[in-house]
C-alpha positions as CSV (number, residue, x, y, z in Angstrom):
1,X,25.0,-56.3,-73.3
2,X,24.2,-55.8,-77.0
3,X,27.1,-57.0,-79.3
4,X,27.8,-55.3,-82.5
5,X,28.3,-57.3,-85.8
6,X,31.7,-55.8,-86.4
7,X,33.7,-56.9,-89.4
8,X,32.2,-60.4,-89.7
9,X,28.4,-60.8,-89.7
10,X,28.7,-64.6,-89.8
11,X,30.9,-64.7,-86.7
12,X,28.5,-62.3,-84.9
13,X,25.3,-64.2,-85.7
14,X,26.8,-67.6,-85.0
15,X,28.2,-66.3,-81.7
16,X,24.8,-64.8,-80.8
17,X,23.0,-68.0,-81.7
18,X,25.3,-70.0,-79.5
19,X,25.0,-67.5,-76.6
20,X,21.2,-67.7,-76.7
21,X,21.4,-71.5,-76.7
22,X,23.8,-71.6,-73.7
23,X,21.5,-69.2,-71.8
24,X,18.5,-71.6,-72.5
25,X,20.5,-74.6,-71.3
26,X,21.4,-72.7,-68.1
27,X,17.8,-71.5,-67.6
28,X,16.5,-75.1,-67.8
29,X,19.2,-76.3,-65.4
30,X,20.5,-79.1,-67.7
31,X,24.0,-77.8,-68.2
32,X,25.7,-80.6,-66.2
33,X,23.7,-83.5,-67.7
34,X,23.4,-83.0,-71.4
35,X,22.8,-85.9,-73.8
36,X,25.5,-86.7,-76.3
37,X,23.8,-84.8,-79.2
38,X,23.6,-81.6,-77.2
39,X,27.3,-81.9,-76.1
40,X,28.4,-82.4,-79.7
41,X,26.3,-79.6,-81.1
42,X,27.3,-76.9,-78.5
43,X,30.9,-78.0,-78.3
44,X,31.1,-78.2,-82.1
45,X,29.7,-74.8,-82.6
46,X,32.1,-73.3,-80.1
47,X,35.1,-75.0,-81.9
48,X,33.9,-73.8,-85.3
49,X,33.7,-70.2,-83.9
50,X,37.1,-70.5,-82.5
51,X,38.5,-71.7,-85.9
52,X,36.6,-69.3,-88.1
53,X,37.7,-66.4,-85.9
54,X,41.3,-67.3,-86.5
55,X,40.7,-67.7,-90.3
56,X,38.9,-64.4,-90.5
57,X,41.7,-62.6,-88.6
58,X,44.3,-64.2,-90.9
59,X,42.2,-62.9,-93.9
60,X,42.8,-59.3,-92.6
61,X,46.4,-59.6,-93.5
62,X,46.5,-62.3,-96.3
63,X,44.3,-62.4,-99.3
64,X,44.6,-66.2,-99.6
65,X,43.1,-66.6,-96.2
66,X,40.4,-64.0,-97.0
67,X,39.5,-66.0,-100.1
68,X,39.0,-69.2,-98.1
69,X,37.1,-67.3,-95.3
70,X,34.6,-65.8,-97.8
71,X,33.8,-69.3,-99.1
72,X,34.0,-71.4,-95.9
73,X,33.0,-69.3,-92.9
74,X,29.3,-68.7,-93.8
75,X,28.8,-72.4,-94.7
76,X,30.6,-73.8,-91.6
77,X,28.8,-71.5,-89.2
78,X,25.4,-72.0,-90.7
79,X,25.8,-75.8,-90.4
80,X,27.0,-75.4,-86.8
81,X,24.1,-73.1,-85.9
82,X,21.6,-75.5,-87.5
83,X,23.0,-78.3,-85.3
84,X,22.1,-76.3,-82.2
85,X,18.5,-77.3,-82.7
86,X,19.5,-80.5,-80.9
87,X,20.0,-78.4,-77.7
88,X,16.7,-76.6,-78.1
89,X,14.4,-79.6,-78.7
90,X,10.8,-78.7,-78.1
91,X,11.9,-75.2,-76.9
92,X,12.9,-74.2,-80.4
93,X,9.4,-72.9,-81.3
94,X,8.6,-71.5,-77.9
95,X,7.3,-67.9,-77.7
96,X,10.2,-66.5,-75.7
97,X,12.8,-63.8,-76.3
98,X,15.7,-66.3,-76.2
99,X,14.1,-68.6,-78.7
100,X,13.2,-65.8,-81.0
101,X,16.7,-64.4,-80.7
102,X,18.2,-67.8,-81.6
103,X,15.9,-68.2,-84.6
104,X,16.7,-64.6,-85.8
105,X,20.4,-65.2,-85.8
106,X,20.2,-68.6,-87.5
107,X,18.0,-67.0,-90.2
108,X,20.5,-64.3,-90.8
109,X,23.3,-66.9,-91.1
110,X,21.1,-68.6,-93.7
111,X,20.7,-65.3,-95.6
112,X,24.4,-64.7,-95.6
113,X,25.2,-68.3,-96.9
114,X,22.6,-68.0,-99.6
115,X,23.7,-64.5,-100.8
116,X,24.4,-64.2,-104.5
117,X,28.0,-65.0,-105.4
118,X,28.4,-68.4,-103.8
119,X,29.7,-69.9,-107.1
120,X,32.2,-67.1,-107.5
121,X,33.5,-67.7,-104.0
122,X,34.2,-71.3,-104.8
123,X,35.8,-70.3,-108.1
124,X,38.1,-67.9,-106.2
125,X,39.2,-70.8,-104.0
126,X,39.8,-73.0,-107.0
127,X,41.9,-70.2,-108.5
128,X,44.4,-70.8,-105.6
129,X,45.1,-74.4,-106.8
130,X,47.7,-73.4,-109.4
131,X,49.7,-71.5,-106.7
132,X,49.6,-74.7,-104.6
133,X,50.9,-76.7,-107.6
134,X,53.9,-74.3,-108.0
135,X,54.7,-74.2,-104.3
136,X,53.5,-70.6,-103.7
137,X,50.8,-71.3,-101.2
138,X,50.6,-72.0,-97.4
139,X,49.5,-75.6,-98.1
140,X,52.6,-76.3,-100.2
141,X,54.2,-76.6,-96.8
142,X,53.5,-78.9,-93.8
143,X,50.5,-77.9,-91.6
144,X,52.8,-77.5,-88.6
145,X,56.5,-77.8,-87.9
146,X,55.7,-79.8,-84.8
147,X,56.1,-83.6,-85.4
148,X,52.8,-85.4,-84.8
149,X,54.7,-87.8,-82.5
150,X,55.4,-84.9,-80.2
151,X,51.7,-84.1,-79.8
152,X,49.7,-86.1,-77.3
153,X,46.7,-88.1,-78.5
154,X,44.4,-87.6,-80.2
155,X,46.0,-84.4,-81.5
156,X,49.0,-86.1,-83.0
157,X,46.8,-88.7,-84.7
158,X,44.6,-85.9,-86.2
159,X,47.7,-83.9,-87.4
160,X,49.2,-87.0,-89.0
161,X,45.9,-87.8,-90.9
162,X,45.4,-84.2,-92.0
163,X,49.0,-84.0,-93.2
164,X,48.5,-87.2,-95.3
165,X,45.4,-85.5,-96.8
166,X,47.5,-82.3,-97.5
167,X,50.0,-84.3,-99.4
168,X,47.2,-86.0,-101.4
169,X,45.7,-82.6,-102.3
170,X,49.2,-81.4,-103.3
171,X,49.5,-84.3,-105.7
172,X,46.1,-83.7,-107.0
173,X,46.9,-80.0,-107.6
174,X,50.1,-80.9,-109.5
175,X,48.1,-83.4,-111.6
176,X,45.4,-80.8,-112.4
177,X,48.0,-78.3,-113.3
178,X,49.6,-80.6,-115.8
179,X,46.3,-81.6,-117.5
180,X,43.9,-78.6,-117.1
181,X,45.9,-75.4,-117.0
182,X,46.0,-72.9,-119.9
183,X,48.1,-69.8,-119.3
184,X,47.9,-70.4,-115.6
185,X,44.1,-70.8,-115.4
186,X,41.9,-73.8,-115.4
187,X,40.5,-74.4,-118.9
188,X,37.5,-76.5,-117.6
189,X,36.2,-74.4,-114.8
190,X,33.0,-76.4,-114.6
191,X,34.8,-79.7,-113.7
192,X,33.2,-81.2,-110.6
193,X,36.6,-82.7,-109.7
194,X,38.0,-79.2,-109.5
195,X,35.3,-78.1,-107.2
196,X,35.8,-81.1,-104.9
197,X,39.6,-80.3,-104.9
198,X,38.9,-76.7,-104.0
199,X,36.7,-77.7,-101.1
200,X,39.4,-80.1,-99.8
201,X,41.9,-77.3,-100.2
202,X,39.7,-74.9,-98.2
203,X,39.2,-77.3,-95.3
204,X,42.9,-77.9,-95.1
205,X,43.6,-74.2,-95.2
206,X,41.3,-73.8,-92.2
207,X,43.3,-76.5,-90.4
208,X,46.5,-74.7,-91.2
209,X,45.2,-71.5,-89.7
210,X,44.1,-73.3,-86.6
211,X,47.6,-74.8,-86.2
212,X,49.5,-71.5,-87.0
213,X,50.0,-69.8,-83.7
214,X,47.4,-71.9,-81.8
215,X,49.3,-71.4,-78.6
216,X,48.4,-67.7,-78.6
217,X,45.2,-66.7,-76.8
218,X,42.2,-66.5,-79.2
219,X,40.8,-63.4,-77.6
220,X,42.2,-60.3,-75.9
221,X,41.6,-62.0,-72.6
222,X,44.3,-64.6,-72.0
223,X,43.0,-68.1,-71.5
224,X,44.7,-71.3,-70.2
225,X,46.6,-73.0,-73.0
226,X,44.6,-76.1,-72.4
227,X,41.5,-74.3,-73.6
228,X,42.9,-73.5,-77.0
229,X,44.4,-77.0,-77.2
230,X,40.9,-78.5,-76.6
231,X,39.4,-76.2,-79.3
232,X,42.2,-77.1,-81.7
233,X,41.6,-80.8,-81.2
234,X,37.9,-80.4,-81.6
235,X,38.1,-78.4,-84.8
236,X,40.7,-80.6,-86.4
237,X,38.4,-83.5,-85.6
238,X,35.5,-81.7,-87.3
239,X,37.7,-80.9,-90.3
240,X,38.9,-84.5,-90.6
241,X,35.2,-85.6,-90.5
242,X,34.4,-83.0,-93.2
243,X,37.1,-84.5,-95.4
244,X,35.7,-88.0,-94.9
245,X,38.6,-89.4,-92.9
246,X,38.0,-92.5,-90.8
247,X,35.9,-92.0,-87.6
248,X,38.7,-93.6,-85.7
249,X,40.8,-90.5,-86.6
250,X,38.2,-88.0,-85.7
251,X,37.1,-89.3,-82.3
252,X,34.8,-87.7,-79.7
253,X,37.0,-87.3,-76.7
254,X,37.0,-83.5,-77.1
255,X,33.2,-83.1,-76.8
256,X,33.0,-82.8,-73.1
257,X,35.9,-80.3,-72.6
258,X,34.8,-77.9,-75.3
259,X,31.1,-78.2,-74.2
260,X,32.2,-77.2,-70.7
261,X,34.1,-74.2,-72.2
262,X,31.1,-73.1,-74.3
263,X,28.7,-73.3,-71.3
264,X,30.9,-71.7,-68.7
265,X,30.0,-68.3,-67.6
266,X,33.7,-67.5,-67.4
267,X,34.3,-68.6,-71.0
268,X,34.6,-65.0,-72.1
269,X,33.6,-63.7,-75.5
270,X,32.5,-66.0,-78.3
271,X,33.5,-64.4,-81.7
272,X,32.4,-60.9,-80.7
273,X,29.1,-62.0,-79.2
274,X,29.6,-61.9,-75.4
275,X,27.8,-64.5,-73.4
276,X,25.1,-62.5,-71.6
277,X,26.1,-62.9,-68.0
278,X,22.9,-61.3,-66.7
279,X,21.1,-64.3,-68.3
280,X,23.5,-66.7,-66.6
281,X,22.7,-65.0,-63.3
282,X,19.0,-65.3,-63.8
283,X,19.4,-68.9,-64.7
284,X,21.1,-69.5,-61.3
285,X,24.7,-69.6,-62.5
């Protein structure tokens, strides 16, 4: 089956890179005994795809989400695809169709991330900060209406930590608005502090999109709610790590579950790039 890029080349190429990696894992017969780095890389890439798919879909109906997606999705998915090298090891440079396919898709992700306009994409995110300061932004409101105490661990712990970070970003936005805004725009657009604040805002916006409607299936084929819960936990842990929150908050308990989803022949479609089942069959799945 040959997937088409569709509306998001980044999602397509990251999904295809993951699919090639999963096929190589199956072909080598090591799916059930991966080392910790492989489990983290494959599970992390799957969780990032799950989250970036949600953010991209939200961007189809809301410009604020589209602004964050244009900045964040290429960067996150390139980092995730790069991490898959841990699952390839010495196979990475082998002369095989699967390895060449993987390298091609990671290269295309790098091209997309390096495309002209990266600075503008971050400036567009920073331009959302005044709306956050005035309360006219999704992040002016809690990440979820569900109390963290009602969520089982580690999800509740992650939501609580990210909610604390959201409030800190809200305070920083209000302070920036008081000291740096002229006619609703930032006077010092080259302020490194503003770029750091915009990046924190973008990561929290991604967390909000993961939490909004996360109980709904992430593909047209309904999946058990526990699958989406595992992906949500994994992605919130990765976002928390990206924000520099304590390792005790991020945790690793989700690695095995999401790795199992990513390497399962029945896991369905990964961001528009179907896992090639003929490859699984040849690998003895």
